[in-house]
C-alpha positions as CSV (number, residue, x, y, z in Angstrom):
1,M,36.4,9.9,-21.5
2,G,36.1,6.1,-20.2
3,K,35.3,3.1,-22.0
4,N,31.7,3.3,-21.4
5,K,31.3,6.7,-23.0
6,G,28.0,6.6,-25.4
7,K,26.4,3.7,-22.8
8,R,23.6,4.2,-20.6
9,S,22.5,2.3,-17.7
10,H,19.0,1.4,-17.9
11,T,17.3,0.5,-14.8
12,K,13.8,0.3,-13.9
13,H,12.1,1.6,-11.0
14,V,9.3,-0.5,-9.7
15,F,6.8,1.1,-7.4
16,V,4.4,-1.3,-5.4
17,Q,1.5,0.1,-3.6
18,K,1.7,-2.3,-0.6
19,K,-1.8,-1.4,0.5
20,Y,-3.3,-3.0,-2.7
21,R,-0.6,-5.9,-2.6
22,D,-1.5,-6.6,1.0
23,A,-5.3,-6.6,0.3
24,L,-4.7,-9.0,-2.6
25,F,-2.7,-11.7,-0.5
26,R,-5.3,-11.4,2.1
27,K,-8.1,-12.3,-0.1
28,I,-6.4,-14.9,-1.9
29,F,-4.9,-16.6,1.4
30,N,-8.0,-15.8,4.0
31,E,-9.0,-19.5,3.5
32,K,-7.2,-22.1,5.7
33,P,-6.6,-24.9,3.2
34,V,-5.1,-22.3,0.5
35,L,-2.7,-20.8,3.1
36,L,-1.7,-24.6,4.6
37,E,-1.0,-25.3,0.7
38,L,1.1,-22.2,0.4
39,Y,2.9,-23.2,3.6
40,N,3.5,-26.6,2.6
41,A,4.9,-25.2,-1.0
42,L,7.3,-22.7,0.6
43,N,8.5,-24.9,3.3
44,Q,8.6,-28.3,1.5
45,T,6.3,-29.8,4.0
46,D,3.3,-32.0,3.7
47,Y,0.9,-31.0,6.6
48,S,-2.8,-31.8,6.0
49,D,-5.0,-30.6,8.6
50,A,-5.9,-26.9,8.0
51,D,-7.8,-26.7,11.3
52,E,-4.2,-26.7,13.2
53,L,-3.4,-23.4,11.6
54,I,-3.0,-20.4,14.1
55,F,-2.9,-17.0,12.4
56,Y,-0.4,-14.5,14.0
57,T,-0.6,-10.8,12.6
58,R,1.5,-7.8,13.2
59,S,1.4,-4.3,11.7
60,M,3.7,-3.6,9.1
61,T,3.5,0.5,9.8
């Protein structure tokens, strides 16, 4: 027997229902000012005119 005798690997499996996660994201970030704030935070930018945003979407299926 090896050194790991008696030790168990504890892994957690997380299952995410993408349909609900996507719906929540769209609900929260449907407004342009909030989406611009998210973009600025992720990209470390300081854009201020939310009306210049253009939405591009694609199907993930």
